[in-house]
Predicted model as a PDB file, atoms N, CA, C, CB and O in Angstrom, pLDDT in the B-factor column:
MODEL        1                                                                  
ATOM      1  N   MET A   1      48.087 115.246 166.817  1.00 91.00           N  
ATOM      2  CA  MET A   1      48.060 114.686 167.626  1.00 91.00           C  
ATOM      3  C   MET A   1      49.077 112.952 166.783  1.00 91.00           C  
ATOM      4  CB  MET A   1      46.402 114.840 168.182  1.00 91.00           C  
ATOM      5  O   MET A   1      48.617 112.635 165.686  1.00 91.00           O  
ATOM      6  N   ARG A   2      49.817 112.390 167.107  1.00 94.00           N  
ATOM      7  CA  ARG A   2      50.360 111.564 166.816  1.00 94.00           C  
ATOM      8  C   ARG A   2      50.404 110.904 168.605  1.00 94.00           C  
ATOM      9  CB  ARG A   2      51.617 112.025 165.872  1.00 94.00           C  
ATOM     10  O   ARG A   2      51.091 111.385 169.506  1.00 94.00           O  
ATOM     11  N   THR A   3      49.336 109.543 168.739  1.00 92.00           N  
ATOM     12  CA  THR A   3      49.759 109.517 170.135  1.00 92.00           C  
ATOM     13  C   THR A   3      50.629 108.295 170.508  1.00 92.00           C  
ATOM     14  CB  THR A   3      48.541 109.548 171.013  1.00 92.00           C  
ATOM     15  O   THR A   3      50.538 107.355 169.718  1.00 92.00           O  
ATOM     16  N   ARG A   4      51.367 108.150 171.453  1.00 94.00           N  
ATOM     17  CA  ARG A   4      52.569 107.282 171.613  1.00 94.00           C  
ATOM     18  C   ARG A   4      52.235 106.454 173.034  1.00 94.00           C  
ATOM     19  CB  ARG A   4      54.074 108.262 171.685  1.00 94.00           C  
ATOM     20  O   ARG A   4      52.815 105.489 173.531  1.00 94.00           O  
ATOM     21  N   ALA A   5      51.422 106.985 173.350  1.00 93.00           N  
ATOM     22  CA  ALA A   5      51.267 106.667 175.126  1.00 93.00           C  
ATOM     23  C   ALA A   5      49.999 106.687 175.378  1.00 93.00           C  
ATOM     24  CB  ALA A   5      51.932 107.764 176.234  1.00 93.00           C  
ATOM     25  O   ALA A   5      49.692 107.621 174.638  1.00 93.00           O  
ATOM     26  N   ILE A   6      48.729 106.265 176.014  1.00 88.00           N  
ATOM     27  CA  ILE A   6      47.839 106.190 176.631  1.00 88.00           C  
ATOM     28  C   ILE A   6      47.811 105.165 177.985  1.00 88.00           C  
ATOM     29  CB  ILE A   6      47.039 106.008 175.720  1.00 88.00           C  
ATOM     30  O   ILE A   6      48.101 103.970 178.036  1.00 88.00           O  
ATOM     31  N   GLY A   7      47.245 106.293 179.315  1.00 87.00           N  
ATOM     32  CA  GLY A   7      47.073 105.574 180.375  1.00 87.00           C  
ATOM     33  C   GLY A   7      45.944 105.019 180.575  1.00 87.00           C  
ATOM     34  O   GLY A   7      44.983 105.773 180.425  1.00 87.00           O  
ATOM     35  N   VAL A   8      45.604 103.417 181.010  1.00 85.00           N  
ATOM     36  CA  VAL A   8      44.397 103.064 181.003  1.00 85.00           C  
ATOM     37  C   VAL A   8      44.746 102.551 182.273  1.00 85.00           C  
ATOM     38  CB  VAL A   8      43.785 102.250 179.881  1.00 85.00           C  
ATOM     39  O   VAL A   8      45.676 101.779 182.508  1.00 85.00           O  
ATOM     40  N   ASN A   9      43.377 103.366 183.635  1.00 85.00           N  
ATOM     41  CA  ASN A   9      42.973 102.884 184.871  1.00 85.00           C  
ATOM     42  C   ASN A   9      41.914 102.549 184.944  1.00 85.00           C  
ATOM     43  CB  ASN A   9      43.095 103.537 185.752  1.00 85.00           C  
ATOM     44  O   ASN A   9      41.250 102.025 184.050  1.00 85.00           O  
ATOM     45  N   TYR A  10      41.499 102.870 186.327  1.00 87.00           N  
ATOM     46  CA  TYR A  10      40.230 101.739 186.720  1.00 87.00           C  
ATOM     47  C   TYR A  10      39.052 102.799 185.939  1.00 87.00           C  
ATOM     48  CB  TYR A  10      39.874 101.372 188.927  1.00 87.00           C  
ATOM     49  O   TYR A  10      37.953 102.245 185.966  1.00 87.00           O  
ATOM     50  N   ARG A  11      39.014 103.712 185.483  1.00 83.00           N  
ATOM     51  CA  ARG A  11      37.495 104.136 185.206  1.00 83.00           C  
ATOM     52  C   ARG A  11      37.501 104.349 183.814  1.00 83.00           C  
ATOM     53  CB  ARG A  11      36.938 105.494 185.991  1.00 83.00           C  
ATOM     54  O   ARG A  11      36.444 104.524 183.206  1.00 83.00           O  
ATOM     55  N   ASP A  12      38.943 104.352 183.081  1.00 82.00           N  
ATOM     56  CA  ASP A  12      38.706 103.444 181.524  1.00 82.00           C  
ATOM     57  C   ASP A  12      37.601 101.966 181.864  1.00 82.00           C  
ATOM     58  CB  ASP A  12      40.690 102.678 180.837  1.00 82.00           C  
ATOM     59  O   ASP A  12      36.476 101.751 181.414  1.00 82.00           O  
ATOM     60  N   VAL A  13      38.270 101.291 182.626  1.00 84.00           N  
ATOM     61  CA  VAL A  13      37.356  99.936 182.475  1.00 84.00           C  
ATOM     62  C   VAL A  13      36.291 100.154 182.858  1.00 84.00           C  
ATOM     63  CB  VAL A  13      37.696  98.750 183.139  1.00 84.00           C  
ATOM     64  O   VAL A  13      35.419  99.760 182.084  1.00 84.00           O  
ATOM     65  N   TYR A  14      35.845 100.762 184.002  1.00 86.00           N  
ATOM     66  CA  TYR A  14      34.409 100.714 184.071  1.00 86.00           C  
ATOM     67  C   TYR A  14      33.611 101.450 183.273  1.00 86.00           C  
ATOM     68  CB  TYR A  14      34.033 100.988 185.182  1.00 86.00           C  
ATOM     69  O   TYR A  14      32.400 101.310 183.102  1.00 86.00           O  
ATOM     70  N   VAL A  15      34.432 102.342 182.731  1.00 84.00           N  
ATOM     71  CA  VAL A  15      33.359 102.881 180.925  1.00 84.00           C  
ATOM     72  C   VAL A  15      33.217 101.526 179.939  1.00 84.00           C  
ATOM     73  CB  VAL A  15      34.563 104.387 179.541  1.00 84.00           C  
ATOM     74  O   VAL A  15      32.153 101.093 179.497  1.00 84.00           O  
ATOM     75  N   ARG A  16      34.071 101.170 179.791  1.00 80.00           N  
ATOM     76  CA  ARG A  16      34.583 100.038 179.490  1.00 80.00           C  
ATOM     77  C   ARG A  16      33.132  99.226 179.228  1.00 80.00           C  
ATOM     78  CB  ARG A  16      35.628  99.503 180.658  1.00 80.00           C  
ATOM     79  O   ARG A  16      32.657  99.228 178.093  1.00 80.00           O  
ATOM     80  N   ARG A  17      32.473  98.553 180.299  1.00 87.00           N  
ATOM     81  CA  ARG A  17      32.273  97.553 181.058  1.00 87.00           C  
ATOM     82  C   ARG A  17      30.498  98.689 180.836  1.00 87.00           C  
ATOM     83  CB  ARG A  17      33.492  97.181 182.778  1.00 87.00           C  
ATOM     84  O   ARG A  17      29.383  98.167 180.812  1.00 87.00           O  
ATOM     85  N   GLY A  18      30.643  99.550 180.766  1.00 86.00           N  
ATOM     86  CA  GLY A  18      29.663 100.631 180.926  1.00 86.00           C  
ATOM     87  C   GLY A  18      28.854 101.136 182.574  1.00 86.00           C  
ATOM     88  O   GLY A  18      27.775 101.710 182.726  1.00 86.00           O  
ATOM     89  N   GLU A  19      29.334 100.909 183.086  1.00 91.00           N  
ATOM     90  CA  GLU A  19      29.485 101.284 184.501  1.00 91.00           C  
ATOM     91  C   GLU A  19      29.533 103.064 184.481  1.00 91.00           C  
ATOM     92  CB  GLU A  19      31.017 100.493 185.168  1.00 91.00           C  
ATOM     93  O   GLU A  19      28.812 103.918 184.997  1.00 91.00           O  
ATOM     94  N   TYR A  20      30.064 103.090 184.105  1.00 86.00           N  
ATOM     95  CA  TYR A  20      30.019 104.645 183.580  1.00 86.00           C  
ATOM     96  C   TYR A  20      29.694 105.254 182.686  1.00 86.00           C  
ATOM     97  CB  TYR A  20      30.794 105.123 183.487  1.00 86.00           C  
ATOM     98  O   TYR A  20      30.225 104.562 181.818  1.00 86.00           O  
ATOM     99  N   PRO A  21      29.069 106.292 181.983  1.00 84.00           N  
ATOM    100  CA  PRO A  21      28.224 106.644 180.932  1.00 84.00           C  
ATOM    101  C   PRO A  21      29.277 107.395 180.153  1.00 84.00           C  
ATOM    102  CB  PRO A  21      26.873 107.466 181.343  1.00 84.00           C  
ATOM    103  O   PRO A  21      29.956 108.250 180.722  1.00 84.00           O  
ATOM    104  N   ALA A  22      29.474 107.054 178.610  1.00 81.00           N  
ATOM    105  CA  ALA A  22      30.233 108.031 178.301  1.00 81.00           C  
ATOM    106  C   ALA A  22      30.435 107.578 176.453  1.00 81.00           C  
ATOM    107  CB  ALA A  22      31.688 108.049 179.440  1.00 81.00           C  
ATOM    108  O   ALA A  22      30.141 106.389 176.326  1.00 81.00           O  
ATOM    109  N   GLU A  23      30.700 107.994 175.568  1.00 78.00           N  
ATOM    110  CA  GLU A  23      30.645 107.719 173.959  1.00 78.00           C  
ATOM    111  C   GLU A  23      31.798 106.921 173.377  1.00 78.00           C  
ATOM    112  CB  GLU A  23      30.643 109.093 173.150  1.00 78.00           C  
ATOM    113  O   GLU A  23      32.459 107.650 172.637  1.00 78.00           O  
ATOM    114  N   LEU A  24      32.102 106.137 173.420  1.00 71.00           N  
ATOM    115  CA  LEU A  24      33.518 104.961 173.089  1.00 71.00           C  
ATOM    116  C   LEU A  24      32.944 105.214 171.498  1.00 71.00           C  
ATOM    117  CB  LEU A  24      33.493 102.735 173.945  1.00 71.00           C  
ATOM    118  O   LEU A  24      31.893 105.370 170.877  1.00 71.00           O  
ATOM    119  N   PRO A  25      34.786 105.118 171.257  1.00 70.00           N  
ATOM    120  CA  PRO A  25      35.841 104.500 172.055  1.00 70.00           C  
ATOM    121  C   PRO A  25      36.213 105.805 173.036  1.00 70.00           C  
ATOM    122  CB  PRO A  25      37.199 103.874 171.042  1.00 70.00           C  
ATOM    123  O   PRO A  25      36.078 107.028 173.011  1.00 70.00           O  
ATOM    124  N   VAL A  26      36.868 104.588 174.076  1.00 66.00           N  
ATOM    125  CA  VAL A  26      37.475 105.921 175.117  1.00 66.00           C  
ATOM    126  C   VAL A  26      39.147 105.203 175.511  1.00 66.00           C  
ATOM    127  CB  VAL A  26      36.173 106.192 177.048  1.00 66.00           C  
ATOM    128  O   VAL A  26      39.521 104.949 176.656  1.00 66.00           O  
ATOM    129  N   PRO A  27      39.611 105.076 174.794  1.00 64.00           N  
ATOM    130  CA  PRO A  27      41.486 104.909 174.760  1.00 64.00           C  
ATOM    131  C   PRO A  27      42.363 105.484 176.064  1.00 64.00           C  
ATOM    132  CB  PRO A  27      42.192 105.946 173.322  1.00 64.00           C  
ATOM    133  O   PRO A  27      43.577 105.327 176.194  1.00 64.00           O  
ATOM    134  N   GLY A  28      41.407 106.245 177.083  1.00 72.00           N  
ATOM    135  CA  GLY A  28      42.280 106.342 178.491  1.00 72.00           C  
ATOM    136  C   GLY A  28      41.926 107.888 178.365  1.00 72.00           C  
ATOM    137  O   GLY A  28      41.591 108.538 177.375  1.00 72.00           O  
ATOM    138  N   LEU A  29      42.132 108.310 179.849  1.00 78.00           N  
ATOM    139  CA  LEU A  29      41.761 109.846 179.726  1.00 78.00           C  
ATOM    140  C   LEU A  29      43.161 110.646 179.573  1.00 78.00           C  
ATOM    141  CB  LEU A  29      40.873 110.420 181.164  1.00 78.00           C  
ATOM    142  O   LEU A  29      43.139 111.866 179.413  1.00 78.00           O  
ATOM    143  N   GLU A  30      44.412 109.909 179.629  1.00 89.00           N  
ATOM    144  CA  GLU A  30      45.443 110.792 179.720  1.00 89.00           C  
ATOM    145  C   GLU A  30      46.292 110.257 178.815  1.00 89.00           C  
ATOM    146  CB  GLU A  30      46.006 110.995 181.018  1.00 89.00           C  
ATOM    147  O   GLU A  30      46.048 109.051 178.825  1.00 89.00           O  
ATOM    148  N   GLY A  31      47.281 110.515 177.924  1.00 91.00           N  
ATOM    149  CA  GLY A  31      48.430 110.454 177.210  1.00 91.00           C  
ATOM    150  C   GLY A  31      49.411 111.118 176.806  1.00 91.00           C  
ATOM    151  O   GLY A  31      49.518 112.233 177.316  1.00 91.00           O  
ATOM    152  N   ALA A  32      50.101 110.850 176.130  1.00 96.00           N  
ATOM    153  CA  ALA A  32      50.792 111.735 175.082  1.00 96.00           C  
ATOM    154  C   ALA A  32      51.375 111.187 174.002  1.00 96.00           C  
ATOM    155  CB  ALA A  32      51.761 112.455 175.591  1.00 96.00           C  
ATOM    156  O   ALA A  32      51.140 110.061 173.564  1.00 96.00           O  
ATOM    157  N   GLY A  33      52.331 112.177 173.456  1.00 96.00           N  
ATOM    158  CA  GLY A  33      52.421 112.207 172.125  1.00 96.00           C  
ATOM    159  C   GLY A  33      53.388 113.193 171.255  1.00 96.00           C  
ATOM    160  O   GLY A  33      54.410 113.716 171.700  1.00 96.00           O  
ATOM    161  N   GLU A  34      52.804 113.372 169.744  1.00 98.00           N  
ATOM    162  CA  GLU A  34      53.482 114.731 169.491  1.00 98.00           C  
ATOM    163  C   GLU A  34      52.900 115.347 168.392  1.00 98.00           C  
ATOM    164  CB  GLU A  34      54.962 114.650 169.239  1.00 98.00           C  
ATOM    165  O   GLU A  34      52.470 114.527 167.580  1.00 98.00           O  
ATOM    166  N   VAL A  35      52.697 116.817 168.006  1.00 97.00           N  
ATOM    167  CA  VAL A  35      51.813 117.256 167.214  1.00 97.00           C  
ATOM    168  C   VAL A  35      51.966 116.912 165.856  1.00 97.00           C  
ATOM    169  CB  VAL A  35      51.735 118.460 167.361  1.00 97.00           C  
ATOM    170  O   VAL A  35      53.157 116.664 165.671  1.00 97.00           O  
ATOM    171  N   VAL A  36      51.350 116.790 164.882  1.00 97.00           N  
ATOM    172  CA  VAL A  36      51.346 116.436 163.269  1.00 97.00           C  
ATOM    173  C   VAL A  36      51.216 117.359 162.601  1.00 97.00           C  
ATOM    174  CB  VAL A  36      50.408 115.616 162.743  1.00 97.00           C  
ATOM    175  O   VAL A  36      51.910 117.323 161.585  1.00 97.00           O  
ATOM    176  N   ALA A  37      50.495 118.371 162.745  1.00 97.00           N  
ATOM    177  CA  ALA A  37      49.513 119.304 162.460  1.00 97.00           C  
ATOM    178  C   ALA A  37      49.212 120.448 163.748  1.00 97.00           C  
ATOM    179  CB  ALA A  37      48.228 118.429 162.093  1.00 97.00           C  
ATOM    180  O   ALA A  37      48.900 120.026 164.861  1.00 97.00           O  
ATOM    181  N   ALA A  38      49.375 122.332 163.395  1.00 96.00           N  
ATOM    182  CA  ALA A  38      48.205 123.167 164.150  1.00 96.00           C  
ATOM    183  C   ALA A  38      48.231 123.890 163.079  1.00 96.00           C  
ATOM    184  CB  ALA A  38      48.366 123.967 165.663  1.00 96.00           C  
ATOM    185  O   ALA A  38      49.011 123.877 162.127  1.00 96.00           O  
ATOM    186  N   GLY A  39      46.871 124.836 163.416  1.00 95.00           N  
ATOM    187  CA  GLY A  39      46.469 125.625 162.919  1.00 95.00           C  
ATOM    188  C   GLY A  39      46.465 127.154 163.202  1.00 95.00           C  
ATOM    189  O   GLY A  39      46.027 127.344 164.337  1.00 95.00           O  
ATOM    190  N   GLU A  40      46.731 128.081 162.698  1.00 95.00           N  
ATOM    191  CA  GLU A  40      47.268 128.664 162.399  1.00 95.00           C  
ATOM    192  C   GLU A  40      46.388 129.546 164.178  1.00 95.00           C  
ATOM    193  CB  GLU A  40      47.291 128.922 160.693  1.00 95.00           C  
ATOM    194  O   GLU A  40      45.264 129.479 164.676  1.00 95.00           O  
ATOM    195  N   GLY A  41      47.555 130.194 164.521  1.00 95.00           N  
ATOM    196  CA  GLY A  41      47.434 130.865 166.032  1.00 95.00           C  
ATOM    197  C   GLY A  41      47.394 129.987 166.827  1.00 95.00           C  
ATOM    198  O   GLY A  41      47.266 130.244 168.024  1.00 95.00           O  
ATOM    199  N   ALA A  42      47.511 128.525 166.293  1.00 96.00           N  
ATOM    200  CA  ALA A  42      47.763 127.152 168.064  1.00 96.00           C  
ATOM    201  C   ALA A  42      49.048 127.691 168.383  1.00 96.00           C  
ATOM    202  CB  ALA A  42      48.023 124.802 167.791  1.00 96.00           C  
ATOM    203  O   ALA A  42      49.865 128.411 167.809  1.00 96.00           O  
ATOM    204  N   GLU A  43      48.937 126.943 169.803  1.00 95.00           N  
ATOM    205  CA  GLU A  43      50.040 127.480 171.379  1.00 95.00           C  
ATOM    206  C   GLU A  43      51.248 126.049 170.746  1.00 95.00           C  
ATOM    207  CB  GLU A  43      48.897 127.042 173.914  1.00 95.00           C  
ATOM    208  O   GLU A  43      52.441 125.954 171.036  1.00 95.00           O  
ATOM    209  N   VAL A  44      50.682 125.385 170.116  1.00 96.00           N  
ATOM    210  CA  VAL A  44      51.390 123.941 169.580  1.00 96.00           C  
ATOM    211  C   VAL A  44      52.451 124.291 168.395  1.00 96.00           C  
ATOM    212  CB  VAL A  44      50.111 122.774 168.878  1.00 96.00           C  
ATOM    213  O   VAL A  44      52.406 125.389 167.840  1.00 96.00           O  
ATOM    214  N   ALA A  45      53.328 123.383 168.068  1.00 97.00           N  
ATOM    215  CA  ALA A  45      54.395 123.337 166.571  1.00 97.00           C  
ATOM    216  C   ALA A  45      53.588 122.223 166.411  1.00 97.00           C  
ATOM    217  CB  ALA A  45      56.405 123.110 166.522  1.00 97.00           C  
ATOM    218  O   ALA A  45      52.604 121.732 166.964  1.00 97.00           O  
ATOM    219  N   VAL A  46      54.545 121.907 165.190  1.00 97.00           N  
ATOM    220  CA  VAL A  46      54.730 120.328 164.930  1.00 97.00           C  
ATOM    221  C   VAL A  46      55.612 120.019 165.295  1.00 97.00           C  
ATOM    222  CB  VAL A  46      54.740 119.771 163.807  1.00 97.00           C  
ATOM    223  O   VAL A  46      56.576 120.772 165.156  1.00 97.00           O  
ATOM    224  N   GLY A  47      55.735 119.079 165.788  1.00 97.00           N  
ATOM    225  CA  GLY A  47      57.209 118.056 166.739  1.00 97.00           C  
ATOM    226  C   GLY A  47      56.966 118.378 167.627  1.00 97.00           C  
ATOM    227  O   GLY A  47      57.496 117.537 168.354  1.00 97.00           O  
ATOM    228  N   ASP A  48      56.248 119.417 168.558  1.00 98.00           N  
ATOM    229  CA  ASP A  48      56.453 119.871 170.061  1.00 98.00           C  
ATOM    230  C   ASP A  48      55.770 118.214 171.050  1.00 98.00           C  
ATOM    231  CB  ASP A  48      55.227 121.741 170.396  1.00 98.00           C  
ATOM    232  O   ASP A  48      54.581 117.897 171.071  1.00 98.00           O  
ATOM    233  N   ARG A  49      56.495 117.715 171.498  1.00 98.00           N  
ATOM    234  CA  ARG A  49      55.804 116.826 172.103  1.00 98.00           C  
ATOM    235  C   ARG A  49      55.006 116.868 173.084  1.00 98.00           C  
ATOM    236  CB  ARG A  49      56.367 116.185 172.346  1.00 98.00           C  
ATOM    237  O   ARG A  49      55.556 117.450 174.019  1.00 98.00           O  
ATOM    238  N   VAL A  50      53.693 116.446 173.401  1.00 97.00           N  
ATOM    239  CA  VAL A  50      52.549 117.546 174.251  1.00 97.00           C  
ATOM    240  C   VAL A  50      52.167 116.255 174.849  1.00 97.00           C  
ATOM    241  CB  VAL A  50      51.082 118.659 173.304  1.00 97.00           C  
ATOM    242  O   VAL A  50      52.480 115.199 174.300  1.00 97.00           O  
ATOM    243  N   ALA A  51      51.351 116.304 176.205  1.00 95.00           N  
ATOM    244  CA  ALA A  51      50.023 115.271 177.247  1.00 95.00           C  
ATOM    245  C   ALA A  51      49.277 115.912 177.483  1.00 95.00           C  
ATOM    246  CB  ALA A  51      50.204 114.608 178.655  1.00 95.00           C  
ATOM    247  O   ALA A  51      48.934 117.035 177.112  1.00 95.00           O  
ATOM    248  N   TRP A  52      48.791 114.884 178.473  1.00 89.00           N  
ATOM    249  CA  TRP A  52      47.071 115.483 178.300  1.00 89.00           C  
ATOM    250  C   TRP A  52      46.636 114.635 179.630  1.00 89.00           C  
ATOM    251  CB  TRP A  52      45.951 114.903 176.481  1.00 89.00           C  
ATOM    252  O   TRP A  52      46.651 113.405 179.636  1.00 89.00           O  
ATOM    253  N   ALA A  53      46.348 115.219 180.461  1.00 84.00           N  
ATOM    254  CA  ALA A  53      45.282 114.381 181.801  1.00 84.00           C  
ATOM    255  C   ALA A  53      44.065 114.751 182.145  1.00 84.00           C  
ATOM    256  CB  ALA A  53      45.791 114.441 183.199  1.00 84.00           C  
ATOM    257  O   ALA A  53      43.460 114.140 183.026  1.00 84.00           O  
TER     258      ALA A  53                                                      
ENDMDL                                                                          
END                                                                             
């Protein structure tokens, strides 16, 4: 994945403040980008645009 955009919301801020436990770094829980490498049997291909939430 090459990340192109990351959403940062209140929960992410609380994690960074230590108010919610999480392993850092937490850049954001949602984002979008493109696939730069994929293993055999992957459901995506290099160059596909993807997003997660």
